[in-house]
C-alpha positions as CSV (number, residue, x, y, z in Angstrom):
1,X,0.0,0.0,0.0
2,X,1.0,3.6,-0.4
3,X,-0.1,5.8,2.5
4,X,-0.7,9.5,2.2
5,X,1.2,11.7,4.6
6,X,1.6,15.3,3.4
7,X,2.2,14.2,-0.1
8,X,4.7,11.4,0.9
9,X,4.0,7.9,-0.3
10,X,5.4,4.6,1.0
11,X,4.8,1.0,0.1
12,X,2.8,-1.0,2.6
13,X,4.4,-4.1,4.1
14,X,1.7,-6.7,4.9
15,X,1.5,-8.1,8.4
16,X,2.2,-11.9,8.9
17,X,3.6,-12.1,5.4
18,X,6.1,-14.9,6.2
19,X,3.4,-16.8,8.0
20,X,1.0,-16.5,5.1
21,X,3.7,-17.6,2.6
22,X,4.7,-20.5,4.7
23,X,1.1,-21.8,4.9
24,X,0.6,-21.4,1.1
25,X,3.7,-23.6,0.6
26,X,4.2,-22.2,-2.9
27,X,6.6,-23.7,-5.5
28,X,8.0,-22.0,-8.7
29,X,5.6,-22.6,-11.5
30,X,2.5,-22.7,-9.4
31,X,-0.7,-20.9,-10.3
32,X,-2.1,-18.8,-7.4
33,X,-5.3,-16.9,-7.0
34,X,-5.2,-13.8,-4.7
35,X,-8.9,-13.3,-4.2
36,X,-8.5,-9.9,-2.4
37,X,-5.5,-8.2,-3.9
38,X,-5.9,-5.0,-1.8
39,X,-2.7,-3.0,-2.0
40,X,-0.6,-5.8,-3.5
41,X,2.0,-6.4,-0.8
42,X,1.3,-10.1,-0.5
43,X,0.7,-10.5,-4.3
44,X,4.1,-9.0,-4.9
45,X,5.8,-11.5,-2.6
46,X,3.8,-14.4,-4.2
47,X,4.8,-13.4,-7.7
48,X,8.5,-13.3,-6.7
49,X,8.2,-16.8,-5.4
50,X,6.4,-18.2,-8.4
51,X,9.2,-17.3,-10.8
52,X,8.7,-16.7,-14.6
53,X,6.9,-20.0,-15.1
54,X,4.3,-19.4,-12.4
55,X,1.2,-17.3,-12.7
56,X,-0.8,-15.0,-10.4
57,X,-4.5,-14.2,-10.7
58,X,-5.6,-11.2,-8.7
59,X,-9.2,-10.2,-7.9
60,X,-10.4,-7.0,-6.3
61,X,-13.5,-4.9,-6.6
62,X,-11.7,-1.6,-6.0
63,X,-10.4,-0.3,-9.3
64,X,-8.0,2.2,-7.6
65,X,-6.4,-0.7,-5.7
66,X,-6.0,-2.7,-8.9
67,X,-4.2,0.2,-10.6
68,X,-1.8,0.5,-7.7
69,X,-1.1,-3.2,-7.7
70,X,-0.7,-3.3,-11.5
71,X,2.2,-0.9,-11.5
72,X,3.7,-2.7,-8.5
73,X,3.6,-6.1,-10.1
74,X,4.8,-4.9,-13.5
75,X,8.2,-4.3,-11.9
76,X,8.5,-8.1,-11.4
77,X,7.1,-9.5,-14.6
78,X,4.1,-9.9,-16.8
79,X,3.0,-13.4,-15.6
80,X,-0.1,-12.1,-13.8
81,X,-3.6,-10.9,-14.6
82,X,-5.8,-8.6,-12.5
83,X,-9.5,-8.8,-12.7
84,X,-12.1,-6.4,-11.2
85,X,-14.6,-8.5,-9.4
86,X,-15.8,-9.7,-6.0
87,X,-14.3,-12.9,-4.7
88,X,-17.8,-14.4,-4.5
89,X,-17.6,-14.8,-8.3
90,X,-14.1,-16.4,-8.3
91,X,-15.5,-19.5,-10.1
92,X,-16.8,-17.3,-12.9
93,X,-13.6,-15.3,-13.1
94,X,-11.5,-18.5,-13.4
95,X,-13.8,-19.9,-16.0
96,X,-13.6,-16.6,-18.1
97,X,-9.8,-16.8,-17.9
98,X,-9.8,-20.5,-18.9
99,X,-8.2,-21.7,-15.6
100,X,-9.7,-24.9,-14.3
101,X,-7.2,-25.4,-11.5
102,X,-5.0,-23.4,-9.2
103,X,-2.5,-24.5,-6.6
104,X,-3.4,-22.0,-3.9
105,X,-6.0,-19.4,-3.0
106,X,-5.5,-16.5,-0.6
107,X,-8.3,-14.5,1.0
108,X,-7.3,-11.4,3.0
109,X,-10.7,-9.8,3.6
110,X,-11.4,-6.3,5.1
111,X,-10.5,-2.7,4.5
112,X,-7.1,-1.6,3.6
113,X,-5.3,1.3,5.3
114,X,-5.3,3.1,2.0
115,X,-9.1,3.0,1.9
116,X,-9.4,4.1,5.6
117,X,-7.0,7.0,5.2
118,X,-8.7,8.5,2.1
119,X,-11.5,10.9,3.4
120,X,-13.2,10.7,0.0
121,X,-14.0,7.0,0.5
122,X,-15.9,7.7,3.7
123,X,-14.9,4.6,5.5
124,X,-13.4,6.2,8.7
125,X,-15.1,8.2,11.4
126,X,-11.8,9.8,12.2
127,X,-11.7,11.7,8.9
128,X,-14.5,14.0,7.7
129,X,-15.6,13.2,4.2
130,X,-18.7,12.2,2.2
131,X,-20.6,9.1,3.3
132,X,-19.6,6.9,0.4
133,X,-18.3,3.6,1.7
134,X,-18.5,1.8,-1.6
135,X,-15.7,-0.6,-2.5
136,X,-16.8,-0.6,-6.1
137,X,-17.6,3.0,-7.0
138,X,-18.3,2.4,-10.6
139,X,-20.9,-0.4,-10.5
140,X,-22.5,0.2,-7.1
141,X,-24.7,3.2,-7.3
142,X,-26.0,3.6,-3.8
143,X,-23.7,5.2,-1.2
144,X,-23.9,4.9,2.5
145,X,-25.6,8.4,2.5
146,X,-28.3,7.1,0.2
147,X,-29.1,4.2,2.5
148,X,-29.0,6.4,5.7
149,X,-31.4,8.9,4.2
150,X,-33.8,6.4,2.6
151,X,-34.1,3.2,4.6
152,X,-36.8,2.7,7.1
153,X,-36.0,2.9,10.8
154,X,-36.4,-0.8,11.3
155,X,-34.1,-1.5,8.3
156,X,-31.4,0.8,9.7
157,X,-31.6,-0.7,13.2
158,X,-31.3,-4.2,11.7
159,X,-28.2,-3.2,9.8
160,X,-26.5,-1.7,12.8
161,X,-27.4,-4.7,15.0
162,X,-26.6,-7.4,12.6
163,X,-23.4,-6.0,11.0
164,X,-22.1,-3.8,13.8
165,X,-23.3,-5.6,16.9
166,X,-24.4,-2.2,18.1
167,X,-26.4,-2.4,21.3
168,X,-27.9,1.1,20.7
169,X,-29.0,0.2,17.2
170,X,-32.6,1.2,17.6
171,X,-31.8,4.4,19.4
172,X,-29.3,5.4,16.7
173,X,-31.8,4.5,13.9
174,X,-34.5,6.7,15.5
175,X,-32.0,9.6,15.8
176,X,-31.1,9.2,12.1
177,X,-34.7,9.3,11.0
178,X,-35.4,12.3,13.2
179,X,-32.4,14.3,11.9
180,X,-32.8,13.5,8.3
181,X,-36.3,14.8,8.5
182,X,-34.8,18.2,8.9
183,X,-31.7,17.9,6.7
184,X,-30.0,15.0,4.9
185,X,-27.0,13.3,6.5
186,X,-24.1,13.6,4.1
187,X,-20.7,13.3,5.9
188,X,-18.9,11.0,8.2
189,X,-18.6,13.8,10.8
190,X,-22.3,14.3,10.9
191,X,-23.0,10.6,11.3
192,X,-20.3,10.4,14.1
193,X,-21.8,13.3,16.0
194,X,-25.3,11.9,15.7
195,X,-24.3,8.4,16.9
196,X,-22.3,9.8,19.9
197,X,-25.4,11.9,21.0
198,X,-27.8,9.0,20.4
199,X,-25.6,6.5,22.3
200,X,-25.1,8.9,25.2
201,X,-21.4,9.4,24.5
202,X,-21.8,13.1,24.8
């Protein structure tokens, strides 16, 4: 990953890299599927291990991540292909690429630091920005702001409880419905302040 700090960029070093590579037990010439490429640190290490006769298939639904990874891997070789997709469709991706067998598959799910540190993505409550929160900003039309301002109170409460294990889910959902009745909720800072008030943190 490349992290932004006052215009300075640095490559991200993935955690537990040696442990991951040890468990994958790769050999030169293997075909490997990285189902969540992210910022490409692990993909880079894998491609180095595979050698010129191996091949790496990388999947990610974030186009920005794929562009970063592409330039990173091109410094090693051309024996890779990156595909914009979600790992739930990996069977379809492999079929489209005419691969019926791979030697190893890696899943490293979750958000990357690059995504969290970009205010425009709207993933972090620590940075004020638009409530976007889409991994795939080209094909997914609805943003987090769209959902917050349109879903019914019961639907919001269910999302907060099911995916966030939030014990104040209903109270927060009620506050969202009340506030959006006056003005739409558009930014991460607005949502953070609303949640803190609703949950009694202020």
